[in-house]
Structure formats: C-alpha cells, structure tokens
N, CA, C and O of each residue as an XYZ file, in Angstrom:
740
protein
N      70.416     25.276      9.961
C      69.725     24.486      8.975
C      70.011     23.008      9.172
O      69.150     22.152      8.964
N      71.258     22.729      9.584
C      71.611     21.337      9.785
C      70.794     20.739     10.909
O      70.425     19.565     10.874
N      70.525     21.542     11.884
C      69.755     21.025     13.016
C      68.315     20.725     12.592
O      67.721     19.755     13.063
N      67.755     21.545     11.715
C      66.391     21.297     11.237
C      66.334     20.027     10.401
O      65.389     19.246     10.519
N      67.330     19.819      9.564
C      67.364     18.596      8.758
C      67.512     17.371      9.650
O      66.905     16.328      9.408
N      68.331     17.521     10.683
C      68.534     16.409     11.599
C      67.239     16.091     12.343
O      66.906     14.922     12.537
N      66.515     17.116     12.758
C      65.237     16.926     13.455
C      64.230     16.254     12.520
O      63.476     15.370     12.924
N      64.239     16.692     11.278
C      63.317     16.110     10.296
C      63.614     14.630     10.093
O      62.688     13.821     10.037
N      64.903     14.259      9.981
C      65.268     12.860      9.790
C      64.909     12.035     11.020
O      64.454     10.898     10.896
N      65.110     12.600     12.200
C      64.761     11.890     13.435
C      63.251     11.635     13.502
O      62.805     10.553     13.886
N      62.484     12.646     13.124
C      61.017     12.495     13.144
C      60.560     11.452     12.124
O      59.647     10.674     12.402
N      61.184     11.430     10.952
C      60.833     10.432      9.938
C      61.144      9.026     10.431
O      60.378      8.096     10.179
N      62.279      8.862     11.142
C      62.637      7.556     11.697
C      61.616      7.120     12.742
O      61.194      5.964     12.772
N      61.224      8.067     13.601
C      60.221      7.749     14.630
C      58.892      7.355     13.979
O      58.227      6.407     14.396
N      58.524      8.127     12.927
C      57.283      7.808     12.213
C      57.349      6.411     11.610
O      56.395      5.643     11.732
N      58.437      6.076     10.975
C      58.602      4.751     10.383
C      58.535      3.668     11.451
O      57.924      2.620     11.243
N      59.170      3.926     12.601
C      59.155      2.944     13.691
C      57.735      2.757     14.223
O      57.301      1.631     14.465
N      57.017      3.860     14.402
C      55.633      3.773     14.890
C      54.740      3.069     13.875
O      53.887      2.265     14.254
N      54.926      3.360     12.601
C      54.141      2.711     11.554
C      54.399      1.214     11.547
O      53.470      0.416     11.412
N      55.664      0.835     11.692
C      56.000     -0.593     11.730
C      55.368     -1.257     12.952
O      54.859     -2.374     12.860
N      55.399     -0.571     14.093
C      54.798     -1.124     15.314
C      53.289     -1.290     15.156
O      52.734     -2.318     15.544
N      52.627     -0.290     14.592
C      51.179     -0.365     14.381
C      50.852     -1.479     13.396
O      49.893     -2.223     13.600
N      51.634     -1.601     12.335
C      51.405     -2.673     11.361
C      51.550     -4.048     12.002
O      50.767     -4.953     11.717
N      52.560     -4.206     12.875
C      52.731     -5.504     13.541
C      51.567     -5.782     14.492
O      51.128     -6.926     14.606
N      51.062     -4.755     15.173
C      49.903     -4.938     16.062
C      48.664     -5.323     15.253
O      47.890     -6.180     15.679
N      48.473     -4.708     14.109
C      47.330     -5.035     13.244
C      47.445     -6.473     12.757
O      46.452     -7.200     12.724
N      48.653     -6.887     12.380
C      48.859     -8.267     11.930
C      48.558     -9.247     13.064
O      47.959    -10.297     12.834
N      48.973     -8.907     14.288
C      48.693     -9.749     15.459
C      47.188     -9.882     15.687
O      46.686    -10.978     15.931
N      46.483     -8.772     15.606
C      45.024     -8.774     15.816
C      44.339     -9.584     14.723
O      43.412    -10.342     15.010
N      44.776     -9.439     13.482
C      44.200    -10.220     12.383
C      44.390    -11.716     12.612
O      43.485    -12.512     12.362
N      45.590    -12.093     13.094
C      45.867    -13.506     13.354
C      44.966    -14.033     14.466
O      44.428    -15.135     14.360
N      44.798    -13.244     15.541
C      43.914    -13.650     16.642
C      42.469    -13.774     16.156
O      41.749    -14.692     16.550
N      42.059    -12.850     15.306
C      40.695    -12.875     14.779
C      40.472    -14.116     13.920
O      39.413    -14.738     14.001
N      41.445    -14.480     13.107
C      41.330    -15.689     12.289
C      41.234    -16.933     13.162
O      40.435    -17.827     12.883
N      42.053    -16.999     14.226
C      41.999    -18.140     15.144
C      40.641    -18.217     15.838
O      40.063    -19.296     15.973
N      40.143    -17.072     16.271
C      38.835    -17.035     16.929
C      37.729    -17.453     15.963
O      36.819    -18.190     16.343
N      37.803    -16.989     14.724
C      36.802    -17.361     13.715
C      36.843    -18.858     13.438
O      35.799    -19.494     13.297
N      38.062    -19.429     13.360
C      38.195    -20.871     13.135
C      37.598    -21.646     14.307
O      36.929    -22.659     14.103
N      37.835    -21.179     15.528
C      37.267    -21.833     16.709
C      35.740    -21.773     16.675
O      35.070    -22.773     16.934
N      35.190    -20.594     16.354
C      33.729    -20.439     16.317
C      33.116    -21.300     15.219
O      32.043    -21.873     15.410
N      33.782    -21.396     14.075
C      33.284    -22.244     12.992
C      33.254    -23.703     13.423
O      32.303    -24.430     13.134
N      34.313    -24.122     14.121
C      34.373    -25.511     14.586
C      33.341    -25.759     15.684
O      32.724    -26.823     15.725
N      33.153    -24.800     16.558
C      32.247    -24.972     17.697
C      30.774    -24.855     17.287
O      29.951    -25.685     17.673
N      30.455    -23.839     16.518
C      29.054    -23.558     16.204
C      28.661    -23.932     14.779
O      27.471    -23.966     14.463
N      29.606    -24.207     13.934
C      29.301    -24.640     12.581
C      28.887    -23.527     11.640
O      28.262    -23.803     10.616
N      29.205    -22.300     11.941
C      28.858    -21.200     11.043
C      29.876    -21.128      9.918
O      31.059    -21.382     10.141
N      29.439    -20.789      8.720
C      30.389    -20.706      7.611
C      31.353    -19.544      7.807
O      30.963    -18.462      8.244
N      32.606    -19.783      7.481
C      33.645    -18.781      7.676
C      33.528    -17.628      6.683
O      33.784    -16.474      7.028
N      33.142    -17.944      5.458
C      33.178    -16.943      4.397
C      31.950    -16.046      4.353
O      31.921    -15.088      3.580
N      30.932    -16.332      5.165
C      29.706    -15.544      5.089
C      29.796    -14.330      6.013
O      29.786    -14.486      7.234
N      29.884    -13.120      5.448
C      29.958    -11.925      6.286
C      28.574    -11.556      6.818
O      27.552    -12.001      6.295
N      28.564    -10.749      7.851
C      27.300    -10.281      8.409
C      26.612     -9.383      7.389
O      27.259     -8.591      6.704
N      25.286     -9.518      7.296
C      24.532     -8.730      6.328
C      23.877     -7.550      7.017
O      23.439     -7.641      8.164
N      23.820     -6.448      6.301
C      23.115     -5.281      6.805
C      21.621     -5.495      6.619
O      21.191     -6.147      5.667
N      20.837     -4.944      7.533
C      19.395     -5.091      7.405
C      18.821     -4.098      6.408
O      17.865     -4.414      5.701
N      19.387     -2.916      6.343
C      18.907     -1.950      5.358
C      20.094     -1.179      4.804
O      21.083     -0.941      5.496
N      19.973     -0.801      3.558
C      21.040     -0.046      2.920
C      20.793      1.435      3.147
O      19.650      1.892      3.157
N      21.868      2.174      3.327
C      21.729      3.607      3.503
C      22.560      4.320      2.454
O      23.550      3.795      1.944
N      22.134      5.502      2.157
C      22.867      6.339      1.220
C      23.936      7.094      2.003
O      23.903      7.089      3.234
N      24.883      7.744      1.327
C      25.908      8.507      2.049
C      25.320      9.583      2.957
O      25.935      9.942      3.961
N      24.156     10.096      2.624
C      23.546     11.125      3.464
C      22.868     10.537      4.691
O      22.369     11.279      5.537
N      22.844      9.203      4.800
C      22.256      8.571      5.976
C      20.812      8.159      5.784
O      20.235      7.517      6.662
N      20.223      8.508      4.674
C      18.832      8.135      4.425
C      18.761      6.715      3.912
O      19.690      6.238      3.259
N      17.677      6.045      4.199
C      17.496      4.667      3.764
C      17.250      4.639      2.264
O      16.495      5.449      1.725
N      17.895      3.699      1.607
C      17.760      3.582      0.162
C      16.468      2.850     -0.173
O      16.140      1.850      0.465
N      15.732      3.335     -1.165
C      14.505      2.667     -1.581
C      14.794      1.676     -2.682
O      15.713      1.853     -3.481
N      13.990      0.629     -2.708
C      14.129     -0.384     -3.742
C      13.591      0.179     -5.052
O      12.536      0.814     -5.078
N      14.307     -0.051     -6.115
C      13.879      0.433     -7.418
C      12.652     -0.345     -7.875
O      12.626     -1.570     -7.765
N      11.645      0.337     -8.381
C      10.424     -0.312     -8.833
C      10.304     -0.275    -10.353
O       9.250     -0.594    -10.903
N      11.375      0.111    -11.028
C      11.328      0.173    -12.491
C      11.042     -1.206    -13.046
O      11.591     -2.203    -12.578
N      10.187     -1.255    -14.034
C       9.884     -2.524    -14.681
C       8.826     -3.330    -13.969
O       8.518     -4.441    -14.399
N       8.255     -2.811    -12.889
C       7.252     -3.570    -12.155
C       5.878     -3.445    -12.810
O       5.078     -4.378    -12.742
N       5.598     -2.317    -13.435
C       4.301     -2.125    -14.074
C       4.026     -3.166    -15.160
O       2.932     -3.730    -15.181
N       4.971     -3.445    -16.061
C       4.713     -4.502    -17.050
C       4.543     -5.876    -16.403
O       3.786     -6.711    -16.898
N       5.250     -6.108    -15.293
C       5.096     -7.389    -14.599
C       3.695     -7.512    -14.016
O       3.118     -8.599    -14.020
N       3.139     -6.407    -13.513
C       1.773     -6.426    -12.980
C       0.799     -6.748    -14.104
O      -0.098     -7.573    -13.931
N       0.968     -6.102    -15.256
C       0.085     -6.356    -16.401
C       0.205     -7.813    -16.842
O      -0.803     -8.443    -17.163
N       1.425     -8.356    -16.862
C       1.612     -9.758    -17.252
C       0.911    -10.705    -16.291
O       0.298    -11.681    -16.724
N       0.993    -10.432    -14.990
C       0.322    -11.284    -13.997
C      -1.182    -11.249    -14.223
O      -1.844    -12.283    -14.138
N      -1.728    -10.073    -14.510
C      -3.170     -9.939    -14.745
C      -3.552    -10.643    -16.038
O      -4.592    -11.299    -16.093
N      -2.735    -10.522    -17.082
C      -3.031    -11.190    -18.353
C      -2.996    -12.705    -18.217
O      -3.755    -13.400    -18.891
N      -2.124    -13.230    -17.355
C      -2.039    -14.677    -17.152
C      -3.270    -15.212    -16.433
O      -3.642    -16.370    -16.622
N      -3.903    -14.385    -15.616
C      -5.083    -14.813    -14.871
C      -6.317    -14.497    -15.706
O      -6.824    -13.376    -15.654
N      -6.804    -15.455    -16.468
C      -7.923    -15.224    -17.381
C      -9.219    -14.919    -16.633
O     -10.052    -14.161    -17.129
N      -9.395    -15.499    -15.453
C     -10.627    -15.290    -14.696
C     -10.520    -14.118    -13.737
O     -11.364    -13.963    -12.855
N      -9.509    -13.301    -13.893
C      -9.321    -12.154    -13.025
C      -8.482    -12.532    -11.821
O      -8.363    -13.705    -11.467
N      -7.905    -11.520    -11.201
C      -7.054    -11.751    -10.037
C      -7.209    -10.578     -9.093
O      -7.341     -9.431     -9.520
N      -7.193    -10.877     -7.806
C      -7.314     -9.824     -6.801
C      -5.935     -9.290     -6.460
O      -4.918     -9.872     -6.837
N      -5.913     -8.175     -5.742
C      -4.670     -7.509     -5.379
C      -3.747     -8.437     -4.598
O      -2.538     -8.457     -4.829
N      -4.314     -9.200     -3.679
C      -3.515    -10.119     -2.868
C      -2.832    -11.160     -3.754
O      -1.671    -11.501     -3.530
N      -3.548    -11.663     -4.755
C      -2.967    -12.630     -5.678
C      -1.820    -12.036     -6.478
O      -0.820    -12.704     -6.739
N      -1.973    -10.771     -6.867
C      -0.904    -10.094     -7.605
C       0.335     -9.973     -6.724
O       1.452    -10.226     -7.175
N       0.134     -9.582     -5.458
C       1.258     -9.454     -4.534
C       1.957    -10.789     -4.326
O       3.184    -10.843     -4.233
N       1.178    -11.871     -4.254
C       1.779    -13.198     -4.077
C       2.595    -13.595     -5.301
O       3.695    -14.130     -5.166
N       2.060    -13.334     -6.502
C       2.774    -13.695     -7.729
C       4.072    -12.900     -7.878
O       5.043    -13.396     -8.450
N       4.088    -11.666     -7.364
C       5.268    -10.812     -7.466
C       6.197    -10.968     -6.263
O       7.200    -10.261     -6.164
N       5.874    -11.891     -5.343
C       6.659    -12.125     -4.125
C       6.819    -10.848     -3.303
O       7.918    -10.532     -2.849
N       5.729    -10.122     -3.115
C       5.766     -8.871     -2.361
C       4.816     -8.913     -1.167
O       4.330     -7.870     -0.730
N       4.548    -10.100     -0.637
C       3.571    -10.237      0.438
C       4.025     -9.494      1.686
O       3.201     -8.875      2.359
N       5.313     -9.538      2.011
C       5.804     -8.903      3.236
C       6.325     -7.490      3.007
O       6.693     -6.814      3.968
N       6.365     -7.033      1.780
C       6.898     -5.713      1.446
C       5.771     -4.682      1.521
O       5.004     -4.526      0.571
N       5.674     -3.975      2.660
C       4.558     -3.040      2.837
C       4.640     -1.868      1.864
O       3.613     -1.392      1.381
N       5.844     -1.403      1.576
C       5.979     -0.330      0.590
C       5.575     -0.847     -0.787
O       5.017     -0.103     -1.593
N       5.853     -2.106     -1.051
C       5.452     -2.726     -2.310
C       3.945     -2.816     -2.432
O       3.405     -2.668     -3.528
N       3.245     -3.060     -1.310
C       1.780     -3.094     -1.315
C       1.243     -1.758     -1.817
O       0.367     -1.715     -2.681
N       1.779     -0.670     -1.267
C       1.310      0.658     -1.658
C       1.624      0.920     -3.125
O       0.794      1.470     -3.849
N       2.800      0.535     -3.561
C       3.184      0.755     -4.948
C       2.264     -0.012     -5.891
O       1.813      0.532     -6.899
N       1.983     -1.279     -5.565
C       1.111     -2.089     -6.421
C      -0.285     -1.479     -6.461
O      -0.901     -1.421     -7.525
N      -0.794     -1.023     -5.319
C      -2.119     -0.391     -5.298
C      -2.146      0.849     -6.183
O      -3.090      1.056     -6.945
N      -1.114      1.666     -6.079
C      -1.045      2.870     -6.911
C      -0.950      2.512     -8.393
O      -1.595      3.145     -9.228
N      -0.153      1.508     -8.716
C      -0.009      1.083    -10.110
C      -1.319      0.521    -10.651
O      -1.674      0.780    -11.801
N      -2.046     -0.250     -9.831
C      -3.326     -0.797    -10.284
C      -4.296      0.338    -10.612
O      -5.012      0.274    -11.611
N      -4.319      1.363     -9.785
C      -5.167      2.516    -10.067
C      -4.757      3.227    -11.337
O      -5.602      3.603    -12.149
N      -3.446      3.414    -11.510
C      -2.950      4.094    -12.709
C      -3.227      3.275    -13.959
O      -3.658      3.818    -14.976
N      -2.982      1.967    -13.890
C      -3.209      1.106    -15.058
C      -4.694      1.019    -15.401
O      -5.058      0.918    -16.572
N      -5.553      1.057    -14.377
C      -6.997      1.033    -14.615
C      -7.440      2.328    -15.285
O      -8.234      2.304    -16.226
N      -6.926      3.462    -14.799
C      -7.358      4.743    -15.359
C      -6.853      4.955    -16.784
O      -7.527      5.611    -17.578
N      -5.680      4.414    -17.127
C      -5.207      4.615    -18.499
C      -5.656      3.512    -19.444
O      -5.301      3.529    -20.622
N      -6.433      2.550    -18.947
C      -7.037      1.550    -19.812
C      -6.180      0.329    -20.093
O      -6.543     -0.484    -20.943
N      -5.056      0.174    -19.408
C      -4.213     -1.004    -19.621
C      -4.842     -2.259    -19.035
O      -4.655     -3.361    -19.550
N      -5.590     -2.078    -17.948
C      -6.321     -3.183    -17.320
C      -7.701     -2.662    -16.970
O      -7.956     -1.461    -17.060
N      -8.593     -3.559    -16.570
C      -9.908     -3.101    -16.121
C     -10.227     -3.770    -14.798
O      -9.840     -4.911    -14.545
N     -10.939     -3.037    -13.966
C     -11.296     -3.530    -12.640
C     -12.787     -3.777    -12.588
O     -13.586     -2.939    -13.008
N     -13.155     -4.942    -12.066
C     -14.551     -5.276    -11.830
C     -14.624     -5.683    -10.370
O     -14.130     -6.740     -9.979
N     -15.251     -4.822     -9.564
C     -15.246     -5.077     -8.130
C     -13.822     -4.966     -7.615
O     -13.145     -3.960     -7.828
N     -13.376     -6.020     -6.931
C     -12.004     -6.023     -6.429
C     -11.090     -6.905     -7.267
O      -9.961     -7.182     -6.862
N     -11.550     -7.342     -8.406
C     -10.748     -8.187     -9.290
C     -10.273     -7.371    -10.484
O     -10.938     -6.433    -10.926
N      -9.120     -7.746    -10.988
C      -8.526     -7.049    -12.122
C      -8.439     -7.999    -13.303
O      -8.067     -9.163    -13.153
N      -8.786     -7.490    -14.484
C      -8.835     -8.274    -15.709
C      -7.988     -7.597    -16.774
O      -7.719     -6.399    -16.680
N      -7.562     -8.352    -17.793
C      -6.843     -7.716    -18.906
C      -7.739     -6.699    -19.610
O      -8.964     -6.817    -19.571
N      -7.141     -5.718    -20.242
C      -7.919     -4.688    -20.935
C      -8.701     -5.289    -22.085
O      -9.852     -4.909    -22.302
N      -8.118     -6.208    -22.823
C      -8.834     -6.910    -23.882
C      -9.269     -8.245    -23.314
O      -8.435     -9.123    -23.093
N     -10.567     -8.415    -23.074
C     -11.033     -9.640    -22.428
C     -10.803    -10.859    -23.302
O     -10.807    -10.772    -24.530
N     -10.603    -12.000    -22.648
C     -10.412    -13.258    -23.384
C     -11.755    -13.750    -23.903
O     -12.787    -13.149    -23.603
N     -11.761    -14.821    -24.669
C     -12.979    -15.336    -25.299
C     -14.017    -15.728    -24.260
O     -15.208    -15.500    -24.477
N     -13.610    -16.303    -23.150
C     -14.573    -16.708    -22.125
C     -15.230    -15.489    -21.502
O     -16.423    -15.517    -21.201
N     -14.473    -14.421    -21.305
C     -15.044    -13.199    -20.762
C     -15.947    -12.522    -21.785
O     -16.956    -11.925    -21.409
N     -15.605    -12.602    -23.080
C     -16.438    -12.008    -24.123
C     -17.828    -12.627    -24.116
O     -18.831    -11.920    -24.211
N     -17.882    -13.949    -24.003
C     -19.172    -14.628    -24.002
C     -20.003    -14.219    -22.801
O     -21.208    -13.998    -22.923
N     -19.363    -14.117    -21.635
C     -20.089    -13.736    -20.427
C     -20.610    -12.311    -20.552
O     -21.747    -12.030    -20.173
N     -19.783    -11.407    -21.083
C     -20.220    -10.024    -21.234
C     -21.301     -9.910    -22.295
O     -22.242     -9.134    -22.131
N     -21.187    -10.661    -23.374
C     -22.179    -10.615    -24.440
C     -23.519    -11.095    -23.919
O     -24.556    -10.507    -24.225
N     -23.503    -12.156    -23.136
C     -24.745    -12.674    -22.576
C     -25.364    -11.647    -21.645
O     -26.569    -11.402    -21.702
N     -24.548    -11.043    -20.787
C     -25.063    -10.036    -19.868
C     -25.516     -8.811    -20.647
O     -26.529     -8.203    -20.299
N     -24.794     -8.439    -21.684
C     -25.149     -7.279    -22.493
C     -26.422     -7.495    -23.280
O     -27.166     -6.540    -23.505
N     -26.704     -8.739    -23.715
C     -27.925     -9.029    -24.454
C     -29.148     -8.774    -23.595
O     -30.155     -8.269    -24.092
N     -29.083     -9.114    -22.311
C     -30.210     -8.877    -21.416
C     -30.491     -7.389    -21.302
O     -31.646     -6.968    -21.355
N     -29.444     -6.590    -21.148
C     -29.615     -5.147    -21.030
C     -30.111     -4.579    -22.346
O     -31.009     -3.736    -22.358
N     -29.542     -5.025    -23.448
C     -29.941     -4.517    -24.756
C     -31.392     -4.863    -25.054
O     -32.112     -4.043    -25.625
N     -31.835     -6.055    -24.682
C     -33.218     -6.424    -24.953
C     -34.170     -5.594    -24.103
O     -35.260     -5.255    -24.563
N     -33.783     -5.258    -22.870
C     -34.618     -4.398    -22.037
C     -34.722     -3.015    -22.656
O     -35.805     -2.429    -22.676
N     -33.614     -2.482    -23.162
C     -33.622     -1.163    -23.782
C     -34.410     -1.178    -25.083
O     -35.104     -0.207    -25.388
N     -34.323     -2.238    -25.847
C     -35.041     -2.286    -27.117
C     -36.546     -2.340    -26.874
O     -37.310     -1.806    -27.678
N     -36.996     -2.973    -25.781
C     -38.419     -2.973    -25.444
C     -38.892     -1.561    -25.159
O     -39.980     -1.173    -25.583
N     -38.079     -0.781    -24.439
C     -38.461      0.586    -24.114
C     -38.532      1.425    -25.381
O     -39.447      2.236    -25.525
N     -37.598      1.252    -26.296
C     -37.605      2.002    -27.547
C     -38.816      1.609    -28.376
O     -39.431      2.468    -29.008
N     -39.171      0.337    -28.389
C     -40.324     -0.137    -29.145
C     -41.600      0.479    -28.601
O     -42.474      0.859    -29.380
N     -41.731      0.588    -27.285
C     -42.926      1.189    -26.687
C     -43.045      2.647    -27.084
O     -44.142      3.106    -27.403
N     -41.931      3.396    -27.073
C     -41.975      4.806    -27.443
C     -42.387      4.970    -28.899
O     -43.205      5.832    -29.220
N     -41.835      4.164    -29.764
C     -42.147      4.317    -31.181
C     -43.588      3.923    -31.467
O     -44.214      4.518    -32.343
N     -44.136      2.942    -30.760
C     -45.515      2.544    -31.020
C     -46.486      3.615    -30.550
O     -47.526      3.813    -31.179
N     -46.176      4.310    -29.463
C     -47.078      5.365    -28.998
C     -47.054      6.547    -29.955
O     -48.088      7.183    -30.159
N     -45.903      6.864    -30.549
C     -45.860      7.986    -31.481
C     -46.494      7.602    -32.810
O     -47.042      8.459    -33.504
N     -46.427      6.329    -33.170
C     -47.056      5.887    -34.405
C     -48.574      5.956    -34.292
O     -49.262      6.171    -35.289
N     -49.092      5.775    -33.097
C     -50.531      5.799    -32.908
C     -51.063      7.222    -32.964
O     -52.278      7.422    -32.964
N     -50.190      8.203    -33.010
C     -50.633      9.576    -33.136
C     -50.741     10.280    -31.810
O     -51.258     11.394    -31.736
N     -50.268      9.656    -30.778
C     -50.305     10.290    -29.468
C     -49.011     11.041    -29.258
O     -47.950     10.446    -29.069
N     -49.111     12.335    -29.293
C     -47.947     13.151    -28.990
C     -48.217     13.846    -27.686
O     -49.294     14.404    -27.477
N     -47.252     13.813    -26.820
C     -47.467     14.471    -25.532
C     -47.179     15.947    -25.693
O     -46.293     16.342    -26.451
N     -47.925     16.750    -24.983
C     -47.710     18.187    -25.055
C     -46.445     18.563    -24.312
O     -45.895     19.643    -24.525
N     -45.984     17.689    -23.446
C     -44.757     17.981    -22.713
C     -43.545     17.908    -23.631
O     -42.533     18.561    -23.376
N     -43.641     17.114    -24.703
C     -42.489     16.978    -25.591
C     -42.337     18.191    -26.494
O     -41.224     18.475    -26.936
N     -43.421     18.924    -26.788
C     -43.315     20.129    -27.607
C     -43.618     21.326    -26.733
O     -44.536     21.277    -25.914
N     -42.873     22.387    -26.890
C     -43.127     23.576    -26.071
C     -44.510     24.142    -26.354
O     -45.005     24.012    -27.474
N     -45.151     24.772    -25.361
C     -46.504     25.307    -25.531
C     -46.589     26.373    -26.619
O     -47.620     26.464    -27.287
N     -45.554     27.180    -26.826
C     -45.622     28.217    -27.844
C     -45.735     27.604    -29.227
O     -46.474     28.112    -30.071
N     -45.009     26.514    -29.472
C     -45.055     25.882    -30.778
C     -46.414     25.234    -31.017
O     -46.926     25.265    -32.136
N     -47.005     24.647    -29.972
C     -48.307     24.009    -30.167
C     -49.376     25.063    -30.432
O     -50.296     24.802    -31.207
N     -49.293     26.236    -29.824
C     -50.263     27.299    -30.060
C     -50.097     27.859    -31.467
O     -51.092     28.128    -32.141
N     -48.885     28.035    -31.914
C     -48.671     28.583    -33.250
C     -49.079     27.579    -34.315
O     -49.541     27.972    -35.386
N     -48.918     26.306    -34.045
C     -49.320     25.318    -35.040
C     -50.838     25.271    -35.158
O     -51.336     24.965    -36.241
N     -51.611     25.560    -34.092
C     -53.066     25.587    -34.141
C     -53.545     26.808    -34.929
O     -54.525     26.718    -35.668
N     -52.862     27.953    -34.778
C     -53.302     29.165    -35.454
C     -53.036     29.092    -36.948
O     -53.751     29.721    -37.729
N     -52.041     28.352    -37.357
C     -51.738     28.237    -38.767
C     -52.796     27.414    -39.487
O     -53.012     27.609    -40.683
N     -53.449     26.515    -38.802
C     -54.463     25.687    -39.427
C     -55.667     26.486    -39.642
O     -56.659     25.978    -40.164
C-alpha cells in the first residue's frame, strides 16, 4: 500500500510540474502575441481592441441562425401610413434598411401579401396605401367613384323608363307564367 501511495504522490508531483510548465508556455505565447499585436497596430494602424467579427452566427447544431423578424409587421404598416401617396415595395425596403437583405426581401413581400389580405393595408397596382385612405385619397376616389356611379345610374334610369312605358320583355317572365296570365283574363 505504501508503494501505491508513493506512486500516487509522484504522479501528482509530475502533474503539477507539467501544469506549471504548460502555464509558463501559455504565458510566454500570450506575451509574444501582445508584442506582435502592438507591432501590427503601430505598423498598420489597426485598433488593438477590435476583435475579428464573424460573418454569420451559427447555432450549436451548426445551422445558421436567422435574424428575428418580430415587430417588423407594424414597422411596415407605419412606413406605408407615412407615405400618403402610396409607396412601392422597393421604397419600403429602403425605409427599413433591408435593401441588401435578400431574406428580408422575401419576408417583406410575404408580409405585404398578408397585410393586404387581412385588410391592414391596400394595394393598388404595385403601390401600397394605408387601409384608411387619407383626405387626398378620399377626394380622388370619390371623384373616380362619381363617374362610375353616374354611368350606373344612367343604366338604371333606362331600365325603369322602359318598364314604365309598359314594355315588358317576355324573356324576363317565364313562358308558363305569361300563358297562365292570358288564360285568366
């Protein structure tokens, strides 16, 4: 048993010695790295405190992390509401600083479709407008609507005048009813 304890103590001493040696080597490497960094900063003028940045973030499973899009839908609606004369998709992307974000392009397109279908915004051609139009848009729509309404009212007036004159088309009443109405007289 004494020999086992002695072996254990010898191994612990060796481990401590190796750990101390490794620690001193790490300290030496750190010192060399600091000197090299100071030289590079002096030579090239790069800031010492700025670490290298990763180009993309990954999850522990190795998959690329996606940017959270929560809260973007209200921002899209706000951008559209600010543009009284309407705004195109490209303008929305510019206002949201997503011009170079291709995944953001797809997300904005999907959101515009969803917001249009649920009535939060309205689309006219390729422009998007607030769901409740502003006063300037109301006047334009009212003027355009008056033209359509006046055309429809002319058609209704023509129909009513022909029926008032006593002209009933036989196509409007089924033939069986017209025959039975003649026999009753």
